[in-house]
N, C-alpha and C positions, 0 to 999 in steps of 0.2 A: 583673141580677147576673152572668149568664153572659157578657154582653158586657164587663163590667168585668174579670172574671177572664181572659177571652180577650185583652183589650187588654194587661193586665199581663204575661201569658205571652208574647205577641208581642214586647213591649218587652224582656223578659228575653232572648229568643232573639236579638234584634237586637244588644243590648249584648254578649252572650256571643260572637256571631259576629264582631263588630268587634274585641273584645279578642283572640280566638283567631287570627283570620286577617288582618284588615286592618291592625291595629296592629303585629302581628309582621312583616307584609310591609313596612310603612313603615320599621320599625326595621332590617330586613334591607337595604332599599334604602339607608339611611343608612350602614350599616357597609361595604357593598360598593361603595366609591367607585372610580372608574377610577384605575388607577395612573398614575404619571408617564410621559409620552411626550415625547420631545425629545432634545436633544443633551447628552451628558455628556463633559466633557474630562478627560483623564488624562495626567499626565506619564509618560513612559517612565522606568524606573529605571536605564537606561543601563548595562546589563551586556551582555556578548557574547551575542547571540541573544535578548535580552530583548524587543526590538520584535516579532519574529516570534512569540515565545511569547505575548505579550500579545494580539497580533492574532488568533491561533488561539482563545484563550479568549473574546475579544470576539465572534467569529463565532457561537460556540455560544450565548452569552448573548443576543445580539440575536435569534436564531431563537426562543428561548424567551420573549422579551419584545418582541413586535412594537411598533414605534413608538419604541423606544429605540435611539439611535445613539451609540456610544461612540467618541470621536475621540482618537487618541493624538497628543499634542503632542510633537514631536521636540525634541531637545536644543537645536537652533539657535533654535527658536521659544519656548523656555521663558522667556526674559527678557521677552517681550512679551505673553504670554498667561497670564492667571490661570486656572488649571484648577479643576475641581471636586474632583478627587482628586489628591493630591500625595504623592510619596515623602518620608518623614520621616527625617532624619539627625540626628546629634548637633549639627550646626551650624545646624539649623533653629531660629531664635531666637524667632519670633513664634508661640508655641504657642497664644496666646489666640484666633487666628482659626480654630482647629480645633474641630470639633464633638466634645464628649465622647461616647464611643461605648458606654458601659456599658449604657444603657437599651435599646440595640438588640440586645443579646445575652442569651440565657438562660444561667444558670449552667452548664447542661449543655453548651452550645456552647463556652463559655470553657474548660471542663474538658478539651475535646478538644485544646487547644493545649499544647505543651510549656511548662512553667513558665518556663524560661529564655528562651523567645522572647517571652512575654507580659509578664513583669515589667519589662524595661527600657523599655517604651513606656507604662508607667503613670506619670503625672506628677501629683504631689499628689493621689493616690488616684483620678485620672481616667484612663480608658483613652483615649489620644490617637490611637491608630493601630491598624491590623490587621496583624499579621505575615503576610508572604506567603512568605518564603523566608529561609534563613540559610546562612552559611558560616563559615569560621574559618581560622586559620593553621596551618602545618605546617613541618617541616624536611625538605628534600629532600636526599638524598645521592647522589653519583655513584658507583654500584657499580663501574664500570670502574676508577676511581681506587683504591677500596678493594682490588680484586683485584690491581691493578698493584703496590701496596705490600705486599700479602700480609696485610691486616688484615681482621677480620670486622666486618660491620655489627652494630649492637646487636640482641641476641636479642629477637624479637617487637617490635622497634621501641622498646624501652625501655632507657634508660641513665641513670645518675646524672650529676650535674655533673662529678664526678671522672673517670668513664669517658668522658664527652663530651670533656673536655679532653685526657686521655691519648690518646684515639684520634685526635683532630684535630691534635694536635702532630705525629703521624707523617705527616700530609698537608700539613705546612707546611715547605717546604724550598727550596733554591736548585737549580732543575732544570738550569740552564746552567753551574753551577759557576763563576760569575763574581763571587761575593761578594755577590750581590743576591738576596734571597728573592723568588721570583716565583710560588710555589704556596702557597695558604693553606688552612687547615683549614675556616674558617668565615667567612661574610659575610652581612650583610643591610643594609638601609638604615634610617635614621630620618628622621622628618619629620612634618609635619602629618597627623593622622588615620592614622598608621602605628604599629601596636602590636605588630609581629612580635617585637620584642626583649623585650617585657615578660614573655614566658614564662620568661625567665631571671631577670629582676628580681624577680618575685613568687614564685619557686620555694621560698623559705623561709617563706612564710606571710604576707608583707605584703599589705596591701590598698590599692588605689588609691582606691576609693570605698567608704565604709561603706554596705552595702546597705539597712539599715533607715531610717537618717536621711538617706541620700543626701548625705553630707558627705565632703569630701576627707579621705583617711585615710592618705596615703603619708608616714609619718614614724615615728620610733622605731627600735629595734634591728633589727627584721626588714627594714625598708625599707633601712636602711644596709647591712646584710649583702648584700641582693639587688643593690643598686647597685654595691657593691664587686666582686661576682662578675662583673658586666658589664664593669667597668673592668679587671679582672684578665685578661680575654680578650686585651686589648691590651697592657697594661703588665707583666704577670707571665708569662702563658703564651705570649703573642705568636703566637696562632693566627689573628689578623686583620691586615690591612694597616694601615699608619700612618694612612691616610686613612679608617679606620673612624670613623664619626661625621659625616663631611661628604660622603661619596660618595652620589650620588643613586640613586634606585631603578633607573632605566634602566641606568646604568653598572654598578651592582652586579649586576643580573641578567645583563648581557652577560658579565661576568667568569665567572659560573657557567655560563651556557647556551652562549654563543657561543665564548668563549675557553677554557672548561673549565679554569680556573685555581683553582677553589674546590671543596673537597670536600663541604661542607654549606652549604645556603642556606635561610634562613627567608623564607617569603612565603605568599600566599594559595592557596586550592585551585584557582584558575584555572590554575596552572602545570601541573597534571597533564595537561590536554589538549594543551598545547604540547609537553611533554616526551615524551608518548606518541607523538604524530604524528611528531615529529622522529626518534625512535628507530626507528619502523616504516619510515620512509623512508630510513633508513640514514645520516642526517646527524647524529644525536644520540648519546646514550649511555644505557646501562642505568642505571636509577635506582630508588630506593625512597623511601617516605615513612616517617618515624620521628617519634616524639614529642619534645617538648622535654625537656631533661634535668631530672631531679627533684632537689630539695634537701631541706631539713628537712621540708617538707610531705609528702614521700614519694609524691606523685602529680604527674603532669605538670600544668602550668598554662598556659593560653592566655588572653590578653586580646584582646578583639575588639570592633569596632563594627559587625560585619558581619551585622546583621539588616536585611533588606529589608522595610519596612513602609510602608503607605499611610494617610494621614489624609484626612479629608473637610473641605473648607472650609465654614464655616457659611453657610447659605442660608435665605432667608425662606420658601422653598417646602418644606414638610415632605415632600411626595411625592418631590421630587427627592432630598432627603437619604436617604430610605428606599431609593430605587432605587440610589443610589451605594453604600450599605452592602450592599444585596443583591448588587451586582456583586462587592464585595470578599469576601463570603461565598462567592460562586461560585468565586473564585480559590483559596479555601482548601478546597474540596471535595477529598476524598481522591483522586479520579480526576485532578483537575488538579494536585494536589501531586505525584503520581508522575511527571508529565511534566516536573518540574523537573530530572530527570536529563538531559533534552535540552540544558540550558544549564549544567550543572555546579554546580547548587545543591542544597540539602538541605531537606527538609520541615520545617515548623513544627508539624506535627500528631503526636500520639502514635499509636503502634501501627502505623505504616507502616515495615515492616522489610525489604521486598523490593526496595529500590532498590540499584543498583550491585552486584548479585550477581556480575556478570561483570567487575568492575573492582576488584581488591583494593586498589589505592592509594586510590581514592575511598572504598572501604568503610572503610579505616583512618581516613581523615579524618572520615568520618561518625561513627565510634566515638569519635573525640577530641572531638566536640561536647560530650560529658558533662564534659570537663575545661575547657571554655571559659567564661570569665566575660565577659558582655557589659556594656558601659558603658551605664548608664541615661540617659534624658533628664534633664537637670538645668540649672539656671541657669548662665550664664556659661561654658558648656563650651568655646566657641571660644577664650576668653581663657585658661582653665585649660590647655587643650591646648598653646597657644602657649608658655606659661610652662614647662610640663613639657618640651616638645621642646627648647627653648633650653637649659634647665639640663642635660638629659641630654647634649646636644651638648657643652656646656662640660666636663662630667665626662669625656667620651671624648677631648677635646682637652687634658686635663690642666690646665685653666685654674683649677680650684678643687679643694680636697680634697672627698671624698665627703660628709662631715658638713655642709660649708658648702652643698653643692648641695641637700641635703635641707632645711636650715633656710631658705635663701633662697627655695626654691620654696614652702614652706609660708607664709612671711610674705607673699609676693606674692599667693598664692591667697586667704589669709585676708582680705587687704585688699580683694579684689574684692567681698566681701559686706558691707562696712562703709559 
């Protein structure tokens, strides 16, 4: 009898030991699989200094993840090499090849991003990319010209549309007294993926895209009023040259920067570095950054597509996918986000407020991010943009009345979805 009891007790001990130690060890071994090791290719997002910025972040990541090698594919190679990680723009049309990223992020991780940086890259309720950096547009004014004429720049960088017009009229004149106006108050360019001018068009509350349904929404009274404000700069107030609407970005910039024949110019934040260096070297001019003029909305408005984000190409190897996303999370760490100051970009994370403390112009642009509306990923954007840019050009060339521009654009864009 004792032998039977002893045998049962021994069996119980063996079973208990197996369940407690051996089985748990097997399960642990199954969970802790080796991470991906190999090469991951990423396209450079092609901004000034972006290659070096990426390279520095890659070195740190590779040290922490032995056996992982991240290779930057240059702009010249991009046509021939399919990467694993790719920058996503509004013109990226094949969103189906991207891995949905929602399941790779905890809610707490997503809550760390600025809402305006995250929302535009959600496509049909799927997170298609990870935001890495952001920028926006601003108006730059030539302070030397303001002082020469004896007029004050807008207080704290804010002005209404009426103040904007009245001020810049004084900077539009015939400097050589030969009957030809050669100094202008304002200038910018229009064209594909260029939305600098939309800060004026949307100042009365019109919307280009309805944010909840992601539908084209630029029509109605507010849209008409905003478009007419833009047209009035040329035909009523005459603070822009006759070729406003057809002048290219390079020529428009040269008129402001090289020739110094323009008092105020709208463009991206990249201009701060160029204007700063030129002024310090003695070949430029004193400048300031101001907001877009306000209208009925009573707040400045900026329209932009300037969110730099990366998507991950679908792959059959789940470990490789996880490593790609781990790298993107690495780029969005607060310590790495602060280094965006090195290349003139702004963080996509909440709570980082100590950037550009020694650069008041970049700080003002950073503050204007709260006024910026970013265009979301949506179907047919390349075609929508082409239609819009062409109709705006026709408006500025006086080829159609404003109401016809609005109607024709809406009809053409509605037809895209039929």
